[in-house]
GUGU-245545 format. One record per residue: y, x, z of N, C-alpha, C in turn; residue in one letter. Coordinates in steps of 0.2 Angstrom, whole numbers, plus 5000, padded with zeros to 4 digits. Layout:
BEGIN
YXZYXZYXZA...
# end
This chain:
BEGIN
497552994738497553034743496953074742X496953144746496453194745495853174748X495353214746494653194750494653214757X495053264758495153284766495353224769X495953204767496253144771495753084771X495453074765494953014765494453014771X494153084771493653084776493953084784X494553104785494753104791494953034792X495152994788495352924788494752884790X494152904787493552874787493252884795X493452934797493152964804493652914809X494152914808494652874812494452814813X494352784807494152714806493452694810X492952744809492352734813492452724821X492952774822493052784830493352714832X493752694828494152624830493652574830X493152564825492652514825492252524832X492152584834491752594840492152564847X492752574847493252554852493152484853X493152444847493152364848492452334846X491952384845491252344843491052304849X490752244847490452204851489652184849X489252204853488452204851488252134851X487752124847487452054846487252034853X486952074857486752064865487352094868X487752054873488252074876488152134881X487552144884487552194888487352264884X487252264879487152324874487752354872X488352314872489052334869489152414871X489252434878489352494879488852554876X488252534877487752584874487852594866X487952534863488052534855488752564853X489252564857489852604856489752674856X489352694861489252764862488852794856X488352744854487952764848488352784842X488852734840489252744835489652804835X489952824841490352884842489952944841X489352944844488852994842488653014835X488452954832488252964825488852994821X489452974822489952994818490153054819X490053084826490253154827489653204824X489053174824488453214821488653224814X488753174811488753174804489353214801X489953214805490553244804490353324805X490053344810489853414811489453444806X488853404804488353424799488753434792X489353394791489653414784490253444784X490353474790491053514791491153564786X490653604784490753644779490653634772X490653574770490553554763491153554759X491053594754491653604749491653574743X491053554740490953534733491253464732X491653454728491953384728491553324726X490953344722490553294720490153264727X489953314730489553304737489953264741X490653294742491053254747491153174745X491253174738491353104736490753064737X490153084736489553054737489453034745X489653084749489653074757490153014758X490653014756491352964757490952884754X490652894749490452824746489752804752X489352854753488852834758489052814765X489652844767489952814774490252744773X490652734767490852674766490352624767X489852634763489152584763488852574770X488852624774488552624781488952584785X489652584784490152544789489952464786X489952454780489952384778489252364780X488652404779488052374781488052364789X488252414793488252414800488652344802X489252334799489552274801489152204799X488852214795488452154792487752144796X487352194797486752194800486852204808X487252234810487352264816486952324817X486952364823486552424824485852394826X485252434822484552414823484452424831X484652394836484552404843483852414844X483452374841482652364843482352444842X482752474837482352544836482752604837X483352594840483752644840483552714844X483252694850483052754854482352764855X481952734851481152734852480952814851X481152844846480852904844481052954849X481652954852481852984858481452994864X481352924865480952914871480252934871X480052924866479252944865479253024865X479753054862479853124862479953154870X480253114872480453144879479853134884X479453084883478853074886478253114885X478153124877477553144875477653204870X478253224869478453284865478053354867X478053364874477653424876476953424878X476753364876475953354877475553394871X474953394873474453444868474353394863X474053414857474053384851473653334851X473153314855472653274856473053204858X473553224863473953164865474453134860X474753184857475253164852474953134846X474253154844474053124838473853054840X473653044847473452964849474052924847X474652954851475252924850475452904843X475352944839475552934832475152874829X474452884830474052824827474152754831X474252764837474452694841475152664839X475652704838476252674837476252644829X475752684825475752664818475252594818X474952574823474552514823473952524819X473652584819473052614816472552644822X471952614822471452644826471252724824X471352764830471252834828470552854828X470452914825469752934824469452944831X468752934831468352934837468553004841X468653064839468753114843469453114846X469953084842470653084845470653034851X470352974849470252924855469952954861X469352984861468953014866469353064870X469753104866470153164869470753134873X471053074871471553044874471353004880X470752984880470452954886470353004892X470053064890469953114894470653134897X471153144893471753164896472153114900X472053044899472352984902471952984909X471353004909471053004917471353064921X471453124917471653174920472453174923X472853124918473553114920473653044919X473553004923473652934923474452914921X474952954922475652944920475652924913X475152954909475252944901475152874899X474952834904474952764903475552734901X476152774902476752744901476952724893X476352764889476452734881476352664881X476052634885475952554885476452514888X476852544892477452514896477852464891X477852394893478152344889478852374888X479152404892479952434891479952474885X479452514884479452564879479452524872X479052484871479052444865479352374865X479852364869480152294871480452274865X480752324860481152304855480852304848X480152314848479852294842479152264843X478952234838478352194839477652234836X477352264840476652284836476152224834X475752244830475252194827474852164832X474852104834474452074839473752094839X473352074833472652094832472552164833X472852204832472752274833472752294840X473352264844473352284851472752254855X472552184853471952164856471352214855X471352244849470752284848470752354852X471352384852471452444855471452444862X471752394865471752384873471052374875X470652324871469952314872469552384873X469652424868469252484868469552534873X470152534875470452584880470052554887X470052494888469852464895469152474895X468752454890468052464891467752544892X468152584888467952654890468152674896X468752654899468952684905468552654911X468352584910467952554915467152574915X466952604909466452624908466252694913X466952734913466952794916467152774924X467052714925467452694932468052714935X468552704929469252714931469552644929X469952624935470152554935470852554936X471152604938471852604941472452604936X472352574931472952574925473252504925X473752494929474052424930474452404924X474752454920475152444914474752414908X474252454907473652444903473452364903X473252344909472952284910473552224909X474252244912474752204910474952184903X474952244899474952224893474452194889X473852204891473352164887473352094890X473652074896473652004898474351974894X474752014892475351984888475251964881X474651984878474651974871474651904869X474951904863474951834859474851844852X474651784849474551794842475151764838X475751754841476251714839476651744833X476651814833477051854828476851844821X477351824817477151824810477251884806X477651934810477851994806477752054812X477652114810477652164816477952224813X477952284817478252344816477752394816X477652444811477352504812477852564813X477752604818478152654819477752724817X478052754813477752824810478152884813X477852914818478152974822478253024817X478853064817478953124814479053174819X478553224820478553274826479053334824X479253334818479653394816480253394820X480653454820481253454824481853434819X482353394821482153344827481753294826X481453274831480953214831481253154829X480953124824481253064821480653014821X480752944817480252904816480452864811X479952834807480052784801479752714804X480152664803480052604806479952554800X479352524799479152484794478952404797X479352354795479152294797478752264792X478152234793477752194788477652134791X477252094786477052024788476252034790X476051994795475351984797474851974792X475051934787474551914781474751974776X474152014772474352054767474552024761X474351964760474651914754475051864758X475651874758476151824761476651814756X476851744757477451714752477251734745X476551734744476451744736476551814734X476551864739476651934736476251984740X475952044736475752094742476252144744X476852134743477352184744477552174752X477352134755477552124763477152164767X476752204764476252244769476252314765X476152364769476052434767475252444765X475152494760474552494758474352574758X473652584759473452654760473752714755X473752694749473952744744474752764745X475052724749475852734749475852794755X475452794759475452854764475252914760X474652914756474452974754474852994749X475252954745475752974739476353014743X476552984749477153004753476953084755X476353084758476053154760476053204755X475953184748475853224743476553254740X476953204740477653204736478153244741X478053244748478453274752478353354751X477753384749477653454747477853464740X477753424735477753434728478453424726X478853364727479553354724480053414725X480053444731480553504732480453564727X479953564723479853614718480253604711X480453534711480853514705481553504706X481953514700482653494701482653414701X482753384707482753314707483353284711X483753244707484353214710484153144713X483753114709483653044709482853024708X482652984713481952954712481952884712X481652854708481552784707480852764709X480752714714480152694716479952624713X479552614710479252544707478852514712X478952444713478452414717478552434724X479052444726479152484733478952444739X478852384739478552344745479052354750X478652374756478952374762479452434763X479252484757479752534757479552604760X478952604763478752664767478852734763X478552734757478552794753479252834753X479652784750480352814749480752824755X480752774759481052794766480852854770X480052864770479752924773480052984770X479952984763480253044760481053054760X481453014762482153024762482253054768X481753054774481853094780481853164779X481553184774481453254772481853284766X481953244761482253264756482953234755X483353264759483953224761484553234755X484353284750484853294744484753244738X484153204739483953154733484053094736X484353054730484552984731483852944729X483752894733483052854732483252784730X483052764724483152694723482452654723X482452614728481852574729481852504726X481452494721481452424717480852384718X480852324718480252274717480552214713X480152174711480252104708480252054711X480152044718480051994721480651984726X480951924727481551924731481451924739X480851894741480651904748480551984750X480152014745480052084746480752124747X481152114742481852154742482252134749X482252084751482552064758482252114764X481552114763481252144769481352224767X481352234761481452304759482252334762X482752294760483252314762483452314770X483152274773483052274781482752334783X482252354781481852414782482252474782X482652484776483052534775483652534780X483952474781484452474786484252504794X483552474795483352494802483152564803X483052604797482952674797483552714796X484152674795484752714794484752754788X484452734783484252764777484752744772X485152704773485652674767486152724765X486152784767486552844764486252864758X485552874757485352904752484752854749X484652794752484152754749484452674748X484452664741484752604739484052554737X484152494737483752434735484052404729X483552384725483852344719483252304715X483352254713482752214709482552244703X481952254701481752274694481152244692X481152214686480652164684480252204678X479652214679479252254674479152214667X479252144667479252104661479852124657X479752144650480352154646480852204650X480652264653481052304655481452344651X482052344653482552394649482952434653X483152494651483452534656484152514659X484452464656485052434659484852394665X484252374667484052344672484152384679X484152454678484252494683484952484687X485052484693485652464697486252504694X486252564693486852604691486652624684X486152604680486052634673485852704673X485752744678485752814678484952814677X484752874674484052894672483752934679X483252914681482952954687482653014685X482553064689482153124687481453124688X481353074694480553064695480552994697X479952964695479652904697479052904701X479052854706478452854710478352784711X477652774713477452714714476652714717X476552664722475952664725475552604725X474952594724474552534724474852474719X474952504713475252464708474652444703X474152474703473652464698472952424701X473252354702472652314704472552244701X472952234697472952164693472952184686X472352174681472352184675472952154671X473152094673473652064669474352084669X474552134674475152164675475252234672X474552264669474552334667474952344660X474952294655475352304650476152314651X476352274657477052274658477152334663X476752354667476852414671476952484666X476352484662476352544657476952544653X477152494651477752494646478452514650X478452494656479052514660478952594662X478452604663478352684664478452724658X478252704652478452734646479152724645X479552674646480252674645480552724649X480452724656480652774660480652844658X479952864657479852934655480052954649X480252914644480552924638481352924638X481552914644482352904644482852954642X482553024643482853074642482453134639X482753184636482353244632482053284637X482353294643482053344648481453304652X480953334654480353304657480553264662X480353194663480353154669479553144671X479453164677478853154680478753084683X478153054683477952994687477353014692X477353004698476853014702476552944705X475952914702475752854704475152864708X475152834714474552834718474152774718X473452784717473052714716472452724720X472252674724471752664728471152644724X470652684724470052674719469552604722X469852554719469352494721469052464715X469252464709468952434703469052484698X468452514696468452574691468752544684X468552484682468652454676469452444676X469752424681470552414681470852474680X470652534683470952594683470752624676X470252614672470152634666470652604661X470652534662471152504658471852524658X472052544665472752574666472752644662X472352684663472352744659472352734651X471952694649471952684642472652654639X472952604643473552584642474052634641X474052684645474552744646474552784639X473952794637473852834631474152794625X474052724625474352684620475152684620X475452694626476152694628476452764627X476152814624476252874623476452914630X476152904635476052934641475552974642X475653034644475053084646474953094653X474453114656474253134663474153204662X474653234666474653314667474353334673X474153304677473753314683473453254686X472853254689472553204693472353234700X472653204705472553234712472053174715X471553194718471153154721471053174729X471253124733471153114740470553094741X470053124745469353094746469453074754X469253014755469252984762468853024766X468153044764467753074769467953144771X468253184766468453254768469253254770X469653204769470353204770470653254767X470553274761470853334757470953314750X471453354747471653344741471153384735X470953364730470753404724471153394718X471053444713471453444707471053454702X471153414696470753414690470953474686X471653484686471753544681472053604685X472153594691472353654695473053684693X473453644691474153664689474453684696X474753744697474953764704475653724705X475953704700476553664701476453604705X475853574704475653514708475153524713X475053574715474453594721474953574727X474453544732474753544739474153534743X474153544750473753534755473853474759X473353434760473453374763473553384771X474053354774474253364781474053294784X473753284790473753234793474353204798X474853224795475553204799475653134799X475353094794475553014794474952984796X474952934800474352894803474152854797X473452854795473152804791472652764793X472452714790471952664792471252704791X470952724796470352754796469752714795X469852644795469452604793469252594786X469852614782469852614774469252664773X468952644767468452694764468552714757X469052684754469252704748469552774746X469452804741469752864740470352844736X470852894735471552874732471652934727X471852914721472052964715472852954714X473053004713473753014711473853044704X474153004700474153024693474853054692X474853104688475653144688475653134680X476153094678476253074671476953104668X476953114661477553124658477553094651X478153094648478153064641477853104636X477453074631477153114625476453134627X476153154621475453174622475353254622X474953284625474853354625474353374620X
# end
């Protein structure tokens, strides 16, 4: 069968699925059927002029995978329309409001100036209180401890200014519960078209014996950096080590749509959550999930045995006992082909001795550092040790980060061999 007929057959198959689709919640069936039709039509239009057989084959494979995953996991109803609703309500607001919305949905306390600017706007325009409407966030669970803290700060500040007429805010505060074992961070992407990344995490950072069920500060800084730098290189495949919740790879896949991302981890619980986050973000066309164990790593462990063009990893350097395995894995990956493979490894600076041990073991494994990028928490800016223009970037505050963290972050750009 020709590729043209394959594509048409897939399109008809999707429309047939839409006509017979039954939602997990019966009242959502009509909405989900329309969602499937719109998604299919949009993808079809976006790729209507595609002529490269390899790209068409890739699109067919991704669509087949999307159908299989959709039928298994169903549509991520909880998250489907949130970005659009947020944009509809707040997209035309000034930057102070959008910044607060960005921090609030991500579950992080905003800097003081953003908080105070939002309070001022809320007093001027009480309808902005709709951000806290239970219906807006009904389908995902924010972190309870965060909501208690932010709502208390909001109410205290408003009452101090003698503003009391905010029924939604008081209602949400009264509804709060500590029952949730997991929660969702929503990272708004205000670019056109407006989108969002949804990351489910566990309440305890160390959960089920692993740190991978929570996002960490270095993953946000690394994503911010790689969004600018990776397009400068010929990259077809990125492999992420210790992907955890998957934020870095999933976030980057929203911008670097021609790159395949393989997100890996060695823990079965993390892999289940990682797969779920990929599905909830509709990222399964360009994002794959696979197990990868650093102990005795060999290239045939990689799911399709193909060599990545770039390796990324965030907050991997925290336990001295794993450093020999991590550096050996990096060395194997970076030596896998004759053309340069770069690794971008983000490290929060917590323990200088552990970091020094990591750098020493890189030397012993024949891996060199071609650039060291430092993000300073105090200034919120990148600085560069060698000022190589290939690796230069400006930090942008497009990703909400935990402003209560005081650690700096270093990103080491690595390649095989010694300079």
